[in-house]
C-alpha positions as CSV (number, residue, x, y, z in Angstrom):
1,M,-36.1,-96.2,-92.2
2,P,-32.9,-94.4,-91.1
3,D,-29.6,-96.0,-92.1
4,A,-28.1,-97.4,-88.8
5,R,-24.6,-96.8,-90.1
6,I,-25.2,-93.1,-89.3
7,L,-26.2,-92.5,-85.7
8,R,-27.8,-89.4,-84.2
9,E,-28.1,-88.5,-80.6
10,Y,-28.7,-85.4,-78.6
11,G,-26.2,-84.5,-75.9
12,E,-26.8,-83.4,-72.3
13,E,-25.8,-79.9,-73.3
14,P,-28.8,-78.1,-74.9
15,G,-28.2,-77.3,-78.5
16,V,-25.8,-80.1,-79.3
17,V,-26.5,-83.0,-81.7
18,R,-24.0,-85.8,-82.3
19,L,-23.7,-87.6,-85.5
20,T,-21.6,-90.8,-85.6
21,I,-20.3,-92.6,-88.7
22,N,-21.0,-96.1,-87.6
23,N,-19.3,-98.5,-90.0
24,P,-16.2,-99.6,-87.9
25,Q,-15.7,-103.0,-89.7
26,K,-14.8,-100.9,-92.8
27,R,-12.9,-98.2,-90.9
28,N,-16.0,-96.0,-91.2
29,T,-16.0,-95.8,-94.9
30,Y,-19.3,-94.5,-96.3
31,D,-21.3,-95.2,-99.4
32,P,-23.9,-93.0,-101.2
33,Q,-26.7,-94.2,-98.9
34,M,-24.7,-93.4,-95.8
35,R,-23.8,-90.0,-97.2
36,D,-27.4,-89.3,-98.0
37,Q,-28.4,-90.2,-94.4
38,L,-25.7,-87.9,-93.0
39,A,-26.9,-85.2,-95.3
40,A,-30.5,-85.7,-94.1
41,Y,-29.6,-85.4,-90.5
42,L,-27.5,-82.3,-91.2
43,G,-30.4,-80.8,-93.1
44,E,-32.7,-81.4,-90.1
45,A,-30.2,-79.9,-87.8
46,A,-29.9,-76.8,-90.0
47,Q,-33.7,-76.4,-89.8
48,D,-33.9,-77.0,-86.1
49,D,-33.8,-73.7,-84.2
50,D,-32.8,-75.5,-81.0
51,V,-29.6,-76.9,-82.5
52,K,-26.5,-74.8,-82.4
53,V,-23.7,-77.3,-82.8
54,V,-23.2,-80.6,-84.7
55,H,-20.5,-82.8,-83.2
56,L,-19.3,-85.2,-85.9
57,R,-17.3,-88.4,-85.1
58,G,-16.6,-91.9,-86.1
59,A,-17.3,-95.1,-84.2
60,D,-14.5,-97.1,-82.4
61,G,-11.9,-94.4,-82.5
62,I,-11.7,-94.0,-86.3
63,F,-13.0,-90.8,-87.9
64,S,-13.5,-92.0,-91.5
65,T,-11.5,-93.5,-94.4
66,G,-13.7,-91.8,-96.9
67,A,-15.7,-93.5,-99.7
68,D,-16.1,-97.2,-99.7
69,M,-13.8,-98.4,-102.6
70,N,-15.6,-101.8,-102.8
71,N,-18.2,-100.0,-104.8
72,A,-16.0,-97.5,-106.6
73,Y,-17.5,-96.4,-109.9
74,A,-20.7,-98.3,-109.0
75,W,-22.1,-95.0,-107.9
76,Y,-22.2,-93.9,-111.5
77,G,-25.0,-96.4,-111.9
78,D,-26.1,-96.6,-115.6
79,G,-22.6,-96.5,-117.0
80,K,-21.5,-99.6,-115.1
81,A,-24.8,-101.4,-115.5
82,K,-24.4,-101.4,-119.2
83,G,-20.9,-102.9,-119.1
84,R,-19.4,-99.7,-120.4
85,R,-17.4,-97.0,-118.8
86,P,-19.6,-94.2,-117.6
87,S,-20.1,-91.3,-120.0
88,Q,-18.9,-87.8,-119.1
89,R,-22.5,-86.7,-118.8
90,R,-23.2,-89.4,-116.3
91,R,-20.0,-88.6,-114.3
92,L,-20.9,-84.9,-114.2
93,T,-24.5,-85.5,-113.2
94,V,-23.5,-87.8,-110.3
95,D,-20.5,-85.8,-109.1
96,R,-22.5,-82.6,-109.0
97,R,-24.8,-84.3,-106.5
98,T,-21.9,-85.9,-104.6
99,F,-20.0,-82.7,-104.1
100,A,-23.2,-80.8,-103.2
101,F,-22.9,-82.7,-99.9
102,Y,-19.4,-81.3,-99.2
103,H,-20.4,-77.8,-100.3
104,E,-23.3,-77.8,-97.9
105,F,-21.1,-79.0,-95.1
106,I,-18.5,-76.2,-95.7
107,G,-21.3,-73.7,-95.6
108,F,-23.3,-75.3,-92.9
109,P,-25.2,-72.6,-90.8
110,K,-24.5,-74.1,-87.4
111,V,-21.2,-74.8,-85.6
112,T,-19.5,-78.0,-86.7
113,V,-17.1,-79.8,-84.4
114,A,-15.1,-82.8,-85.7
115,E,-13.7,-85.4,-83.4
116,I,-10.8,-86.9,-85.3
117,S,-8.7,-90.0,-84.5
118,G,-7.4,-93.1,-86.1
119,F,-7.7,-92.2,-89.8
120,A,-9.1,-89.3,-91.7
121,L,-8.6,-90.2,-95.4
122,G,-10.2,-89.1,-98.6
123,G,-13.7,-87.7,-98.0
124,G,-13.0,-88.1,-94.3
125,L,-10.2,-85.7,-94.5
126,E,-12.4,-83.3,-96.5
127,L,-14.9,-83.3,-93.6
128,A,-12.2,-82.8,-91.0
129,L,-10.8,-79.8,-92.9
130,A,-14.2,-78.3,-93.5
131,A,-15.3,-78.4,-89.8
132,D,-15.4,-75.2,-87.9
133,I,-13.6,-76.7,-84.9
134,A,-11.5,-79.9,-85.3
135,V,-9.9,-81.8,-82.4
136,I,-7.4,-84.3,-83.7
137,A,-5.2,-87.0,-82.2
138,R,-1.6,-86.5,-83.0
139,D,-1.2,-90.1,-84.3
140,T,-4.2,-89.8,-86.7
141,R,-3.2,-90.8,-90.2
142,I,-4.4,-88.3,-92.8
143,G,-4.2,-88.1,-96.6
144,M,-5.8,-88.5,-99.9
145,P,-4.8,-92.1,-101.0
146,A,-7.3,-92.0,-103.9
147,T,-4.7,-89.8,-105.8
148,R,-2.8,-93.0,-106.3
149,F,-5.5,-94.4,-108.6
150,L,-7.3,-91.3,-109.7
151,G,-4.3,-89.0,-110.1
152,P,-3.7,-85.7,-108.2
153,A,-6.6,-83.9,-109.8
154,L,-9.4,-84.5,-107.3
155,G,-12.3,-82.3,-106.3
156,S,-12.2,-79.8,-103.4
157,L,-8.8,-78.5,-104.5
158,H,-9.9,-75.1,-103.1
159,L,-10.4,-76.7,-99.6
160,F,-6.9,-78.3,-99.6
161,F,-5.1,-75.2,-100.8
162,H,-7.0,-72.9,-98.4
163,R,-6.7,-75.1,-95.3
164,L,-3.4,-76.9,-95.9
165,G,-1.5,-74.3,-97.9
166,P,0.0,-74.9,-101.4
167,V,3.2,-76.6,-100.4
168,L,1.6,-79.3,-98.2
169,T,-1.3,-79.7,-100.7
170,R,1.1,-80.4,-103.5
171,R,3.0,-82.9,-101.5
172,M,0.0,-84.9,-100.4
173,L,-1.8,-84.9,-103.8
174,L,1.2,-85.5,-106.0
175,T,2.5,-88.5,-103.9
176,G,-0.6,-89.9,-102.1
177,D,1.5,-90.0,-98.9
178,L,-0.3,-90.5,-95.6
179,I,1.2,-88.4,-92.8
180,E,0.6,-88.2,-89.0
181,A,-1.4,-85.3,-88.0
182,G,1.2,-84.4,-85.3
183,E,3.5,-83.2,-88.1
184,L,1.1,-80.4,-88.8
185,E,0.7,-79.2,-85.2
186,G,2.6,-75.9,-85.7
187,L,0.7,-75.0,-88.9
188,G,-2.7,-74.2,-87.4
189,V,-4.5,-76.6,-89.7
190,F,-6.7,-78.0,-86.9
191,T,-8.1,-76.3,-83.7
192,E,-6.5,-78.6,-81.2
193,F,-4.0,-81.5,-81.2
194,T,-4.1,-84.0,-78.4
195,D,-3.4,-87.5,-77.4
196,A,-5.7,-90.2,-78.7
197,G,-7.3,-90.8,-75.3
198,S,-8.3,-87.2,-74.9
199,V,-9.9,-86.6,-78.3
200,A,-13.5,-87.4,-77.3
201,A,-13.4,-85.3,-74.1
202,R,-11.9,-82.3,-75.9
203,A,-14.3,-82.4,-78.7
204,D,-17.2,-82.6,-76.3
205,Y,-15.7,-79.6,-74.5
206,W,-15.6,-77.5,-77.7
207,A,-19.1,-78.5,-78.6
208,R,-20.5,-77.5,-75.2
209,K,-18.5,-74.3,-75.3
210,A,-19.8,-73.2,-78.7
211,A,-23.3,-74.1,-77.7
212,R,-23.2,-71.3,-75.1
213,M,-23.2,-68.7,-78.0
214,P,-26.4,-67.0,-79.0
215,A,-28.2,-69.0,-81.7
216,D,-28.8,-66.0,-84.0
217,G,-25.2,-64.9,-83.6
218,I,-23.9,-68.3,-84.7
219,V,-26.0,-68.4,-87.9
220,I,-25.2,-64.8,-88.8
221,A,-21.5,-65.4,-88.2
222,K,-21.5,-68.6,-90.2
223,E,-23.1,-66.9,-93.2
224,M,-20.5,-64.1,-93.0
225,F,-17.7,-66.6,-92.8
226,R,-19.1,-68.2,-95.9
227,L,-19.2,-64.9,-97.7
228,V,-15.7,-64.0,-96.8
229,E,-14.3,-67.4,-97.9
230,Q,-16.3,-67.1,-101.2
231,L,-14.8,-63.7,-101.9
232,Q,-11.3,-64.6,-100.9
233,A,-10.7,-68.2,-101.8
234,Y,-13.7,-70.2,-103.1
235,Q,-14.9,-68.4,-106.2
236,G,-15.9,-71.0,-108.7
237,E,-15.3,-73.9,-106.3
238,E,-18.7,-75.5,-106.6
239,V,-18.2,-76.1,-110.3
240,L,-14.5,-76.8,-110.1
241,S,-14.8,-79.6,-107.6
242,Y,-17.2,-81.8,-109.4
243,V,-15.9,-81.1,-112.9
244,T,-12.4,-82.0,-111.8
245,H,-13.5,-85.2,-110.1
246,A,-15.6,-86.3,-113.0
247,F,-12.7,-85.8,-115.5
248,G,-10.3,-87.4,-113.0
249,T,-12.3,-90.7,-112.9
250,N,-11.9,-91.1,-116.6
251,L,-8.1,-91.4,-116.7
252,R,-6.3,-93.6,-119.3
253,F,-3.7,-95.8,-117.7
254,E,-0.5,-96.8,-119.4
255,E,0.9,-100.3,-119.2
256,D,3.4,-99.5,-116.4
257,E,0.8,-97.4,-114.3
258,F,-1.3,-98.8,-111.5
259,N,-5.0,-99.2,-112.5
260,F,-7.0,-99.8,-109.3
261,V,-10.3,-100.7,-111.0
262,K,-8.5,-103.3,-113.2
263,A,-6.6,-104.7,-110.2
264,R,-9.7,-104.9,-108.0
265,A,-11.6,-106.8,-110.7
266,K,-8.8,-109.3,-111.0
267,H,-7.6,-109.6,-107.3
268,G,-10.3,-108.1,-105.1
269,T,-10.3,-104.9,-103.2
270,K,-8.0,-105.8,-100.3
271,E,-5.3,-107.2,-102.7
272,A,-5.7,-104.2,-105.0
273,F,-4.9,-101.9,-102.1
274,R,-1.7,-103.9,-101.3
275,L,-0.7,-103.8,-105.0
276,R,-1.3,-100.1,-105.1
277,D,1.0,-99.5,-102.1
278,E,3.6,-101.8,-103.5
279,H,3.6,-99.9,-106.8
280,F,4.1,-96.6,-105.0
281,D,6.8,-97.8,-102.7
282,V,10.0,-96.1,-103.8
283,D,13.4,-96.5,-102.1
284,G,14.8,-93.3,-100.8
């Protein structure tokens, strides 16, 4: 039975399928089951000769705030079940599968259009950056807040450096700052910046426009795009991303450093987030 937290519908324009992250009560976070459902729909779209464009969006005006941190580390399964920290072999095995999802999205053979508003955080930002065409509301908050409890060494570093550039990447990953997308309007990071009320219509426009292209031409171009990026920027990225993430989840925290997992166990997820932000609030 499909997970109802990921919705699929076919648009009026031939060749367009819309996938919606439908978990608005949690700001469209996703867990492994949701990610697997999204991957399944993407896989079916890739195999469907009638589909040219995948239009990805979030319900209720929020794109996605990434992985659901209520079950952080639970995805490592056996390590947590035994009451012990997951082994490196467990982390590497799970993270290899996790990051395969992002690799497949980056190299997806059809056109991907992202409709971005509200928040695009963590894995949500990675999806936004990986899309072929991204329409974003200027007031969307973007960032990688997980750096504040995993440290700056996350996966997909290649994606951040290639899409955002080294200066902005270092700022975002070394501070965990959230910024408004409008600050990046002159940098060419996203296809189109617009007001929040226009995001859906503009994303629909780009999806319909791309769907007018010949289907064979799209697939050929996407494979060529992937080859160029592999040659110029992404060599080694498939291993780098999951190895970096697996090691990063095994940090040792000193007494004066914020430990999200420890804080969550003691205070709950919501309070742990508040304590995290309090810890990183610096006068200046």
